[in-house]
Steps between C-alpha positions, in 0.01 A plus 500: 500500500132598503348662191233677707496872426381584854531313827241223539233582757519303824282190533197553723464218753265388775628356826428133563404390849795303636752658264563576135349742249246448220559705181197690372426511127148642455206575728153413370204625704146362487233768514184472712543138610293516821124547455456747787786717374361493145170625639663774708667619178163505322522182292306174471741215586280235340552626146875552470768261380847557651682809382853617572726799533874510565744657740872523423744298707646820644165570671593240763582616855648229722638421842258728684645816345308827507289591198514860378166668437493534120476826307199616297232359731285603793328161532743211555315175581611168651403164347607187692574192286637147479799494265588189295860448384548292185792257509431299186382676187259391233214589269152350470546353847224263607313606811566161658876550451513870588620477859802293394628818329498696828827546689347677797271764646522824695285778639499820296343842457376651174526873573279704269482867408121478498440849368723435200343159443146639516586781259652247259182290518284803419720587203523141375877505547742241644542476878880488489571819695235412757645155565853454365691781669821484705474318837141390436545133600624439854546125558598268783724197491418213267424158644536184288176365355518163675246491779320820397132480401430811289131419496418594857635700792454840658627808319512822701647848506538731799576871472643647820381189684139520380357239262420649159465187286407149614384209289592145398679365193195276453318817384714536187276509192774334292717257695879495472501196264231663284694826480826326406326293231316802358803733503718235335264505201571871457878505564771244554571498872868494596693422818517817708154624403275608787121500503314727741165327538265786591382678813199461730264781592595782733750689284556854625744789500828515690719798584860562602571353842254212463630153588365220280518144634351220293482124532392196304433196715750222438713727281641794691490872553581832334585820684578852381462857619389774262747789525 
């Protein structure tokens, strides 16, 4: 008999290409990790070490499901990203060993209530309600890490068939191994953790009815409609 005083929440999972599900523990997000995007947001990318914010596991939207337009915003933005799924945990991970901790990769979207985020920045407050809200992380199917090179490859997002964001993973300021090594010095990474690695330039607003279709070369796609 369980001693839980309420029912345990369901486990959030990502689909795996070819079958199976990957359980999600935490979602770490790297801020401003493409130089051009850092500049479009008004920052100098040459002076910043990696920094992070989090989304809850329940932010994930999978299997091409629709994404509801969130409350309390008039400025919802798309941010297309490569997502890294940790399969073997650790702390103080060496950069040279970092990729051996990766189970797989997928394409994902960091949806952002930009007006709430900008107001939080002005007030010197946390970004949580601008970034970590319900349904703020649509993701595609995971592919196993073997054969994937997270250091290069096209990353692109189309909105209603028109290209909004287009870049290459080679433009990451901090590479995937560098991010894993750095983050593991701040927290102990665990199996099931996801890392959203940052977005290229071209972020912009979306509205109900918009169809978002993203891809990461060699990894896969993500698709959702804002409703």
